[in-house]
C-alpha positions in Angstrom: 59.4 72.1 -69.5 59.7 69.3 -72.4 57.3 69.3 -75.0 54.1 66.8 -74.3 55.1 65.4 -78.0 57.7 65.2 -80.2 58.3 63.8 -84.0 60.6 61.3 -85.0 61.1 59.3 -88.2 59.9 56.1 -88.8 59.2 53.0 -91.0 55.3 52.9 -92.0 53.9 50.4 -93.9 51.0 51.0 -95.7 49.0 49.8 -98.9 51.8 47.0 -99.4 54.5 49.6 -99.7 57.1 50.2 -97.0 57.9 54.4 -96.3 59.9 57.0 -94.4 57.4 59.0 -92.6 57.3 61.4 -89.5 55.2 60.1 -86.7 54.2 62.6 -83.6 54.6 60.4 -80.1 53.7 61.6 -76.9 56.3 62.3 -74.2 56.7 60.3 -71.4 58.3 62.0 -68.3 59.1 60.7 -64.8 58.8 62.9 -62.4 59.9 62.0 -58.3 58.0 63.3 -56.2 59.4 64.3 -52.8 57.6 65.2 -49.2 59.9 66.8 -46.1 62.8 65.6 -48.2 62.0 62.1 -48.6 61.3 60.4 -51.9 58.0 59.5 -52.0 57.2 57.9 -55.5 57.9 58.1 -58.9 55.3 59.1 -61.6 55.5 58.9 -65.0 53.6 61.4 -66.7 53.2 63.8 -69.6 55.0 66.9 -69.0 52.6 69.4 -68.1 50.6 70.5 -64.9 53.1 68.7 -62.8 52.5 70.7 -60.2 48.8 70.5 -60.0 49.1 66.4 -60.2 51.3 66.3 -57.4 48.8 68.5 -55.0 46.0 66.0 -56.5 47.6 62.9 -55.8 48.7 63.7 -52.2 45.5 64.7 -51.0 43.5 62.1 -52.9 45.6 59.5 -51.6 45.7 61.0 -47.8 49.4 61.8 -47.6 48.2 65.2 -46.5 44.7 65.8 -45.6 43.6 69.2 -47.1 45.7 71.6 -49.9 46.3 73.5 -47.0 48.7 71.7 -45.1 51.1 71.9 -47.8 53.4 74.8 -46.5 55.4 74.9 -49.7 55.2 73.7 -52.9 58.4 74.2 -55.8 59.4 72.4 -59.4 62.5 71.3 -60.1 61.8 70.7 -64.3 65.5 70.1 -65.1 66.0 67.4 -62.1 62.6 65.9 -62.3 61.4 66.5 -58.8 58.5 68.1 -57.2 59.6 68.9 -53.7 56.7 69.6 -51.0 57.2 70.7 -47.8 54.3 69.6 -45.0 53.9 70.1 -41.2 50.8 68.2 -41.1 52.0 64.9 -42.8 49.9 61.8 -42.4 51.2 60.3 -39.5 50.6 56.4 -40.5 51.3 57.5 -44.4 54.5 54.9 -44.5 52.6 52.3 -42.7 49.5 52.9 -44.9 52.2 53.0 -48.3 53.4 49.9 -47.7 49.8 47.7 -47.4 48.7 47.9 -51.4 48.4 45.4 -54.1 49.5 45.9 -57.8 46.6 46.4 -59.9 46.6 46.1 -63.7 46.0 49.8 -64.3 49.8 51.2 -64.7 53.5 49.9 -64.5 55.7 49.9 -61.0 56.8 53.2 -61.7 53.4 54.9 -60.3 52.2 53.2 -57.4 48.8 51.8 -58.8 47.9 50.7 -55.6 44.8 50.5 -53.5 45.4 51.8 -50.4 44.3 50.4 -46.8 43.2 54.5 -46.7 40.7 54.2 -49.6 37.6 53.5 -47.4 38.8 57.0 -45.3 39.7 59.2 -48.2 36.4 58.1 -50.5 33.6 59.9 -50.1 30.0 58.7 -50.2 27.8 60.1 -52.3 24.7 61.3 -50.1 21.9 62.4 -52.2 21.9 64.1 -55.8 23.1 67.1 -56.4 23.5 67.0 -60.1 20.6 65.9 -62.7 21.8 65.3 -66.2 20.1 64.2 -69.7 21.1 61.4 -72.3 21.6 64.1 -74.5 23.9 65.8 -72.3 26.2 62.7 -71.8 26.8 62.1 -75.7 27.2 66.0 -75.5 30.0 65.9 -72.9 31.7 62.8 -74.5 31.8 64.3 -77.8 33.5 67.7 -76.3 35.9 65.6 -74.5 36.7 63.7 -78.0 37.0 67.3 -79.4 39.1 69.0 -77.3 41.6 65.6 -77.4 44.3 67.5 -79.3 47.2 65.4 -78.2 45.4 62.0 -78.6 44.3 63.0 -82.3 48.0 63.4 -83.0 49.6 60.9 -80.8 47.1 58.1 -79.7 49.0 57.6 -76.6 47.2 59.6 -73.8 44.2 59.5 -71.8 41.5 62.6 -71.8 40.0 63.4 -68.6 37.7 66.5 -67.9 35.6 68.5 -65.0 31.8 69.3 -66.2 28.5 70.5 -65.3 25.2 70.1 -67.3 26.6 73.1 -69.4 30.0 71.5 -70.4 33.4 71.3 -69.8 35.3 73.0 -66.8 38.6 71.7 -66.6 40.3 69.2 -69.0 43.1 67.4 -68.9 45.5 65.1 -70.2 48.2 62.4 -69.7 49.5 59.2 -71.0 48.3 57.8 -67.2 45.2 57.6 -66.3 45.2 58.6 -62.7 47.5 61.6 -63.8 44.8 63.2 -65.5 42.4 62.9 -63.0 45.3 63.8 -60.3 45.7 67.3 -62.4 42.0 67.9 -62.4 41.8 67.7 -58.8 44.9 69.4 -58.2 43.9 72.6 -59.9 40.3 72.6 -58.0 42.1 72.5 -54.8 44.6 75.2 -55.4 42.0 77.2 -57.2 39.0 76.6 -54.6 36.5 75.1 -57.3 34.0 72.8 -55.9 33.5 69.4 -56.8 30.0 69.1 -55.4 27.7 68.3 -58.2 30.0 68.0 -61.0 30.5 65.1 -63.3 33.5 63.4 -64.6 34.2 62.6 -68.3 36.7 59.9 -69.1 38.2 58.4 -72.2 39.7 54.8 -70.9 38.3 52.1 -68.7 36.7 52.5 -65.4 38.6 50.2 -63.4 38.4 50.2 -59.8 41.3 52.5 -58.9 39.9 55.3 -61.4 36.2 54.9 -59.4 38.1 55.6 -56.3 39.5 58.4 -57.4 36.4 59.9 -58.7 35.0 59.3 -55.1 37.9 60.9 -53.4 37.6 64.1 -56.1 34.0 64.1 -55.0 32.1 63.7 -58.3 28.7 62.1 -58.4 29.1 61.0 -62.1 31.3 59.6 -64.3 30.9 59.3 -68.2 33.3 57.1 -70.0 33.5 55.6 -73.9 34.6 52.7 -72.7 34.0 49.9 -70.1 34.2 49.2 -66.8 35.0 47.0 -64.3 33.0 44.5 -61.9 34.9 45.6 -59.2 34.2 49.2 -60.5 30.8 48.6 -60.3 30.7 47.3 -56.8 32.4 50.4 -55.5 30.1 52.6 -57.3 26.9 51.3 -55.9 28.4 51.1 -52.5 29.8 54.8 -52.8 26.6 56.0 -54.6 28.1 56.9 -58.1 26.2 57.1 -61.2 28.3 55.0 -63.9 28.3 55.2 -67.8 30.0 53.7 -70.3 30.2 52.8 -73.7 29.2 56.3 -74.9 29.6 56.0 -78.4 27.7 55.8 -81.6 24.5 57.0 -80.2 24.3 54.3 -77.7 25.5 54.0 -73.6 25.2 51.7 -70.7 23.8 53.2 -67.4 25.3 50.9 -65.1 24.7 52.2 -61.0 22.6 54.7 -59.7 20.3 56.0 -62.8 18.7 58.7 -60.8 21.1 61.1 -61.5 19.9 60.8 -65.4 16.6 62.7 -66.0 13.6 60.1 -67.4 15.8 57.1 -67.1 15.1 56.4 -63.0 11.4 56.3 -63.5 11.4 54.0 -66.7 13.4 51.7 -64.4 10.4 52.2 -61.7 
């Protein structure tokens, strides 16, 4: 598989001078997912954990209902394909694929759309299975940033992590926000890691697609150093997901469902 980053010679203007320098750039790699021999989608991604990404995508988008429905999966790294065989394909997947609209999240290479079946795949969070403190939020976001080695070198990837109150359990990065979450979800499905009562820490903007992906994974809390959108917050309220943004510089904004943050719910009341 290709390296996740590469160096290239550039011209850098700094302190009033132009000089030659080496810069580290994130690798952008197209991978086409084929289901039962039919091309389904081309994902432009960072070339690692490709199989996990494919599994997470297929289950979260309801192409298959569960990981066990995948009979076989293999990667053609040289050709840039992931091949999947299944006897339990969602019978409505072709119609669902066509009922979509383009969002601002990604380009046309990946299907960055809200699907008709989002309502079926997104899990409404019933009850509170995780509670964290304000200090936990800062600590988890700091840990996410400390682990972001490729971002530190390139500035060109997003980072995400599945956490509990004790720390990071699984972390992944990718040039695509959706891809990083699909890689986490695919790993959990393949390795029977429960996502119930878990937290997602995320480096990018919390758009409606990211919020829906959080619900599909089954996490009750999402943390981000960046901003949410109005549609994301409306979905979070409807689905019962705690949304916290702008976690930086000793400050953070709690937007929805504060009951999972220790001490905050009582203050609100």
